[in-house]
C-alpha atoms as an extended CHARMM CRD file, in Angstrom:
* protein
*
        81  EXT
         1         1  MET       CA             26.5570000000       23.6200000000      -13.3900000000  PROA      1               0.0000000000
         2         2  GLU       CA             27.0480000000       22.7030000000       -9.7100000000  PROA      2               0.0000000000
         3         3  GLN       CA             30.4820000000       24.2930000000       -9.6680000000  PROA      3               0.0000000000
         4         4  GLU       CA             29.1510000000       27.4920000000      -11.2120000000  PROA      4               0.0000000000
         5         5  LEU       CA             26.4230000000       27.7080000000       -8.5650000000  PROA      5               0.0000000000
         6         6  GLN       CA             28.9730000000       27.2460000000       -5.7880000000  PROA      6               0.0000000000
         7         7  MET       CA             31.1540000000       29.9670000000       -7.2860000000  PROA      7               0.0000000000
         8         8  LEU       CA             28.1670000000       32.3200000000       -7.6030000000  PROA      8               0.0000000000
         9         9  ALA       CA             27.1600000000       31.6610000000       -3.9840000000  PROA      9               0.0000000000
        10        10  LYS       CA             30.7080000000       32.3890000000       -2.8040000000  PROA      10              0.0000000000
        11        11  LEU       CA             30.8250000000       35.6400000000       -4.7720000000  PROA      11              0.0000000000
        12        12  LEU       CA             27.4650000000       36.7690000000       -3.4240000000  PROA      12              0.0000000000
        13        13  ILE       CA             28.4780000000       35.9930000000        0.1580000000  PROA      13              0.0000000000
        14        14  GLU       CA             31.7800000000       37.8250000000       -0.2650000000  PROA      14              0.0000000000
        15        15  ARG       CA             29.8980000000       40.8820000000       -1.4970000000  PROA      15              0.0000000000
        16        16  GLY       CA             27.4580000000       40.8320000000        1.4120000000  PROA      16              0.0000000000
        17        17  ALA       CA             24.3860000000       39.6980000000       -0.4760000000  PROA      17              0.0000000000
        18        18  ALA       CA             21.2960000000       39.2070000000        1.6630000000  PROA      18              0.0000000000
        19        19  VAL       CA             18.7450000000       36.4710000000        1.1830000000  PROA      19              0.0000000000
        20        20  ARG       CA             15.1500000000       36.6280000000        2.3720000000  PROA      20              0.0000000000
        21        21  ILE       CA             13.3080000000       33.3550000000        2.8260000000  PROA      21              0.0000000000
        22        22  ASP       CA              9.5470000000       33.3340000000        3.2850000000  PROA      22              0.0000000000
        23        23  CYS       CA              8.1240000000       30.0160000000        4.3890000000  PROA      23              0.0000000000
        24        24  GLY       CA              4.5870000000       31.1460000000        4.9870000000  PROA      24              0.0000000000
        25        25  GLY       CA              4.8830000000       31.4810000000        8.7440000000  PROA      25              0.0000000000
        26        26  VAL       CA              6.6570000000       28.1590000000        9.3280000000  PROA      26              0.0000000000
        27        27  ASP       CA              9.0580000000       28.2910000000       12.2900000000  PROA      27              0.0000000000
        28        28  LEU       CA             12.3340000000       27.4210000000       10.5530000000  PROA      28              0.0000000000
        29        29  ASN       CA             14.2080000000       26.8940000000       13.8330000000  PROA      29              0.0000000000
        30        30  ALA       CA             11.6410000000       24.3440000000       14.9970000000  PROA      30              0.0000000000
        31        31  LEU       CA             11.6940000000       22.6670000000       11.5900000000  PROA      31              0.0000000000
        32        32  MET       CA             15.4960000000       22.3680000000       11.6220000000  PROA      32              0.0000000000
        33        33  GLU       CA             15.5550000000       21.1610000000       15.2300000000  PROA      33              0.0000000000
        34        34  SER       CA             12.9800000000       18.5060000000       14.3990000000  PROA      34              0.0000000000
        35        35  ARG       CA             14.9880000000       17.2910000000       11.4120000000  PROA      35              0.0000000000
        36        36  TYR       CA             18.2360000000       17.1810000000       13.3880000000  PROA      36              0.0000000000
        37        37  ARG       CA             16.5760000000       15.2830000000       16.2280000000  PROA      37              0.0000000000
        38        38  GLN       CA             15.3030000000       12.7900000000       13.6680000000  PROA      38              0.0000000000
        39        39  ALA       CA             18.8170000000       12.4260000000       12.2140000000  PROA      39              0.0000000000
        40        40  LEU       CA             20.2590000000       11.8180000000       15.6910000000  PROA      40              0.0000000000
        41        41  ALA       CA             17.6230000000        9.1430000000       16.3150000000  PROA      41              0.0000000000
        42        42  GLU       CA             18.5460000000        7.5000000000       13.0010000000  PROA      42              0.0000000000
        43        43  ILE       CA             22.2510000000        7.5780000000       13.9170000000  PROA      43              0.0000000000
        44        44  ARG       CA             21.4600000000        6.0670000000       17.3430000000  PROA      44              0.0000000000
        45        45  ALA       CA             19.5470000000        3.2730000000       15.5640000000  PROA      45              0.0000000000
        46        46  VAL       CA             22.5710000000        2.5960000000       13.3360000000  PROA      46              0.0000000000
        47        47  LEU       CA             24.8640000000        2.4390000000       16.3640000000  PROA      47              0.0000000000
        48        48  ASP       CA             22.4640000000        0.0370000000       18.1120000000  PROA      48              0.0000000000
        49        49  ASP       CA             21.9750000000       -2.2070000000       15.0530000000  PROA      49              0.0000000000
        50        50  GLY       CA             23.5020000000       -5.5660000000       15.9600000000  PROA      50              0.0000000000
        51        51  THR       CA             23.3740000000       -6.8080000000       12.3710000000  PROA      51              0.0000000000
        52        52  LEU       CA             26.0770000000       -4.3220000000       11.3700000000  PROA      52              0.0000000000
        53        53  ASP       CA             28.9050000000       -6.3060000000       12.8700000000  PROA      53              0.0000000000
        54        54  ASP       CA             31.8290000000       -5.8160000000       10.4990000000  PROA      54              0.0000000000
        55        55  PRO       CA             35.0530000000       -5.3200000000       12.5170000000  PROA      55              0.0000000000
        56        56  ALA       CA             35.9680000000       -1.9550000000       10.9760000000  PROA      56              0.0000000000
        57        57  CYS       CA             32.3770000000       -0.6920000000       11.3820000000  PROA      57              0.0000000000
        58        58  PHE       CA             32.3870000000        0.2490000000        7.6970000000  PROA      58              0.0000000000
        59        59  ARG       CA             28.6520000000       -0.3250000000        7.2940000000  PROA      59              0.0000000000
        60        60  ARG       CA             27.8430000000        1.7480000000       10.3920000000  PROA      60              0.0000000000
        61        61  ILE       CA             30.0160000000        4.6180000000        9.2130000000  PROA      61              0.0000000000
        62        62  GLU       CA             28.5610000000        4.4450000000        5.7000000000  PROA      62              0.0000000000
        63        63  GLN       CA             24.9960000000        4.6270000000        7.0180000000  PROA      63              0.0000000000
        64        64  ILE       CA             25.8190000000        7.5460000000        9.3280000000  PROA      64              0.0000000000
        65        65  VAL       CA             27.4480000000        9.4340000000        6.4500000000  PROA      65              0.0000000000
        66        66  GLU       CA             24.3410000000        8.7810000000        4.3210000000  PROA      66              0.0000000000
        67        67  ILE       CA             22.1260000000       10.2350000000        7.0770000000  PROA      67              0.0000000000
        68        68  PHE       CA             24.3500000000       13.3080000000        7.1800000000  PROA      68              0.0000000000
        69        69  GLU       CA             24.1990000000       13.6090000000        3.3810000000  PROA      69              0.0000000000
        70        70  ASP       CA             20.4000000000       13.4940000000        3.5260000000  PROA      70              0.0000000000
        71        71  LEU       CA             20.5140000000       16.6170000000        5.7110000000  PROA      71              0.0000000000
        72        72  GLY       CA             22.0350000000       18.4850000000        2.7780000000  PROA      72              0.0000000000
        73        73  PRO       CA             25.6500000000       19.4470000000        3.4710000000  PROA      73              0.0000000000
        74        74  GLY       CA             27.0530000000       16.2680000000        1.9410000000  PROA      74              0.0000000000
        75        75  GLY       CA             29.5900000000       13.7700000000        3.1690000000  PROA      75              0.0000000000
        76        76  GLY       CA             32.6120000000       15.9110000000        2.4620000000  PROA      76              0.0000000000
        77        77  SER       CA             35.7220000000       15.0500000000        0.5300000000  PROA      77              0.0000000000
        78        78  ARG       CA             36.4220000000       11.9580000000        2.6420000000  PROA      78              0.0000000000
        79        79  HSD       CA             33.2890000000       10.1170000000        1.4500000000  PROA      79              0.0000000000
        80        80  ASP       CA             34.7800000000        8.5340000000       -1.6430000000  PROA      80              0.0000000000
        81        81  PHE       CA             34.0650000000        4.8840000000       -0.9160000000  PROA      81              0.0000000000
């Protein structure tokens, strides 16, 4: 089902489909900025975490990728570990 939704979204975008989002007066830019600032703070905390001391920084990278995934766009094709 996920693949079909991605294909449908691509087709709609290619054909110039417009989407209207009504969030009841919520400032979407402020909402997004707030969420991204929170994600950056979480990433800073991961980088400052002295308990994540593996030489290859695998645990740090994994946690940062998880934060990025929580934002929605996913970890990409390289997150297969």
